[in-house]
N, C-alpha and C positions, 0 to 999 in steps of 0.2 A: 400827691394824693388829692382826690377831689371829693366834695361832699355829694351824698346821694340826694337827688331831687326827683320827686315823682309828680306827675300830673294828677290832679284830683278832679272828680266829677264836678261839673258846673251846672247844676240843675236850674240855676236862675236863668240860663239862656237855652235850656232844653237839652243839655248834654247828658250822656249816660256813660257807663264804662265801655260801651261799644262805639262811641263817637269817634269818627276818623278825623284827625286834625291835618290841616295843610300848612305849608310853609307860610310864615307870616301871621298865622292865627294867634290871637291873644289867649294865653293859657294860665290857669291857676296852678301853681306848683306848691309843693310842701316838702320840707326837709324832715324826714322822720328821725327820731333819736335812736341811737343804738339800743337794742333790746325792745323797742316798741313793736307791738303786735298790730297787724293790719291785714287788709285784703289787697291782693295784687293780681293784675291780669297775667296769666301764664300762657306760654306757648302751647298751641293746640297740637294734639296728636301724641302726647307724652303722658306717661303715668308717673306721678310724683310720690315719693315716700317721705315720711317724717325724717327730717334731718338733711334732706337733699339741699345742696348749696346752689344758689341762684345768682346769675349775672344778667346784665342788660342784654336784650336781644336788639336787633336793629329795626324792630317793627313796633316798638312801644310796649312790649311784653317783657317778662322775666323768663329766662330759660335755665334748665338744669345744666350744671357743669360737673365733670368728673376730673378735669385737669387742675392746673394750678394757675388760675386767673390772677390778673393784677388786683382786682377788687371783687370780693363777694359782696353782693348787695343785700341778700337776705337768705334765710333758710326756711324750708317748709315746716310748718307746725303740725299739720294734719295731712295724712295721705289723701290724694285726690287723683282720680283717673280721668284724663282728658283724651283718651284714645278714641272714644266715641263722640259723636257730635253732641255738644252741649251749648245752651244759649249763652250763659255767662261763664267765661273761662277764668274763674276766680279761684284763688287759693289762699288759705290763711298762712301768713308768713311772719317771721320775726326779722326785723331789719337789723343789719349789721352796723 
């Protein structure tokens, strides 16, 4: 098993939730505690319902899963619809 680590905004260097990072970039990471509530970037083009289980996507976001993944990273706390274009693709989650 591995610990969940997420990249956090680095406003000291001008970063935002939409900052694209490259290979070799220095990043600030955080290890959320199980049950901790936070905001996470979600995959675009999907509608999320409360209780949806999330796994890591390969693009720096979390995505919904309906299967039996090795590790669920978080669950959705509040429904959010990202099927239409939105500026910040954030969702309120509870980390697992």
